C-alpha positions, 0 to 999 in steps of 0.5 A: 557340678560334682566331678568323678575322678576317672582316667580317660584311658580306662576301657568302658568295654572291660567295665561292662564285661565285668562279671558282676554286670553279667549276673555271674555273681549270686544275688543272695549271699545267704544262698551262696554260702548255704550251697557252698557248705551243703554241696561238699556234704551232699557230695561227700555222703555217697562217697561215705556210703561206699566207703562204709560198704567197703569197711563193713564188708572187710570187717565182716570177712575177718571173723569168718575169714579166720574160722576157714583158715582154722578148718583149712589148717585142721584138714591140712594136718590130717593130710599124709603124703607117703611116696605117691600115695595121698591119705586123709584121716578125716573122721566122720564127726569133723566132716559133719562138723563142716557141714553143720552150719544152718545159714551158710553151705559149706564145702570141703576138697582135697586133691591128690597128686595127679590133681584129682579129688580124693576126698570131700566135695567135687563141686569146689573148682580148682585153684590156679597154681601160683608161681611160688608155693608156700607150704602151709599158707592159707590163700583166699579167693572168691568164686562161684559153687552151685550158683552162688558166690563162695569164700574159698580158703585154700592151702598147698601141700608140696610134694616130691618134685614133678608131681602136682602139690596136694590142694586143701580147699574150704568154701563157704557162702556168704550169707552170714558175712553180708548179714553182718556187714548189713548190720555194720552199715545200717548201724553207721548209715541209720544215724546219718539220715537223721543227722544230715537233715539236723545239719542242714537245719542247724546250719540254715539257723546258724547262717540266719543268725550269722547274717543278722548283723547285716539285716540290722545294718540294712535296717539302720540304712533304711531309716536314715533321712534321704538327706542324711549322708553321715558315716556309719559307725564302723565299729558296730558292724562285723569285721567282715563287713567293716571294710565295706562299710569304710569304703561306703562311707568314703563314697558318701563323704566324696558324694557329699562333697559333689553335692555341695559343689553342685549347689554352689555351682548352681548358686554361682551360675544363677548369679551370673545368669541373673546379671545378663538377664537383668541388662536384657530386661532393662535394655528392652524397656529402653528399647520399647520406650524410644521413638527415635529409630537411631536410638532404638537401633543403638539399644537393639545392638545392646540387646544383641551384644548382651544376648551374645554374652548370655549365650556365651556364658550358657555355652560354657556352662554347658560345656562345664557340665558335659566335662564332668558328665561320666558319659562323656568320660568314657565313651569318647576317648580316641587316639589323636594328634595333638599337634594337629589339633592345635594347629586347627584350632589356631587357625579357627581364631585367626579372624578373631586375632586379625580383628584386633590386630594381634600377631597369632603364630604357631609353633609345631614340634616337627612330627605328630604328637599322638595322645588318647583323649576326646577331641571335642573336649580338647579343642574346647580346652585349647579354644578356652586358652587361645581366647583367654590369650586374645582377650587380655592382649592388647591390639598390636600384641602376640600370641604364640600356640606351640607344641613340644614332644618329649617324655610328655606331650606338651601344648602351650599358649604364650601372649604378652598381655597384661599378665596375672599378678602373683597374688591372684595366680592360684585363683585363675582356675577358680569358677567365675573368678576374674582378674581385678582391674580388667575391662575385658568381657568374660564369665570367668569359666573359660580357665575353670573349664580348661582345668577341668578338661585337663584333669579329666584327661590326667594332664597337668595344666600350669600357669607360668611366666614367660621368659621375657617376664611379659604376659602369661604362659599357659602350659598343659602336659599330656601323658603319651601312650608311647612316652617311653619310645618318645623318650628313648627317641629324644625330645624332638625340636624344642626351638621350633620356628614362628610360623604366623598364620594370617597375622 
């Protein structure tokens, strides 16, 4: 069966809170890129219009403001202040020139020492007197005259202290300015109405061409045969997609390995099931041919024993499949006390040990041993180790289950049975492997199941030699959630006393 490497401590809720599973990621990469390219363009376009309008008005003001400045300067030169009298020597031709525009209306005004209008148009409003007067400097403001917006240029002529300065103003409507600004804006913006749709079309075509290699890659994958798991040549894909293709190839490689392992497992399981089924059939035929009640009873007993062995084999195959199922890996992890679990498992095997006259003992670590795991699977792991120890220990022998609390949480199963030769120790965790020269019944799946469960829990399982050199010592080491605290507190009791249980 395929084995997927996964940590039991992974939070499945976090996996399903991933935005990918909630639809927060776009369904179309093409549409997402197109959105991110066009959205800024559409956002900047109104800003461009506002900026263009501002710049166009600024440009349009320049020549007309200069003309107003010249007019104000010309009038200022014609104003004379003598003692308490202000005179303006403005020829009729100049006055006519100021009002000669057919598009805009122009007003001019000169105020005297008391702020009254002494020359020009009275419609022009008075300007607020500034704190500091710079003689002859032309200033500008926007105001309304006769119900129309006007651009007003004005300058002050300083007089004797205590008097209001002479004010010269020239006002002009904004028709020519607005017309010039409109032409500038039209000249700038009208091409944009053609350029932006063209840009959208070019972006669309460019993106279509840009993602064409993805479509070709998709076609190449679709054309593959269902059983073709060979890698995709990464040099034939774009650089941006190459890491994805490499990851995909690695995934396909792992999938092929898992499929091969599954095929081997099915073949081995079928081979293992064939033997007990053939035995059952033969014993059934013998029982049917017997007329002696005693012989028939003996044949039925053999059938029952064979059925138990086949049932045990099937249960172990199911447990092995369950340990490799991703659902079990993700949804039943919980904190548990390894010390209490090991004690409970040991108590369950007391009757079996007593039937075989084996001294089964338990040594605790003296305190709760907290780990994260799947209780059902860990119970199966310990049961397989204890079953294996009892199975290969002669009557009158000893089996000890112990726990140790240190930087790691450790559980050990030690026996003084027949042991395992050194040349075969590296094979005991292989499926359907059995040590040669033993007559104990078994399927060769107990230790592989224990190894699978240990790997699932990111634990380390080891086959060691006991201190006295007799039998076997299986040690499983688990990482602890509070391993740092446990390490600082000390390893606890490493030499606990033997607590015999019923034997």
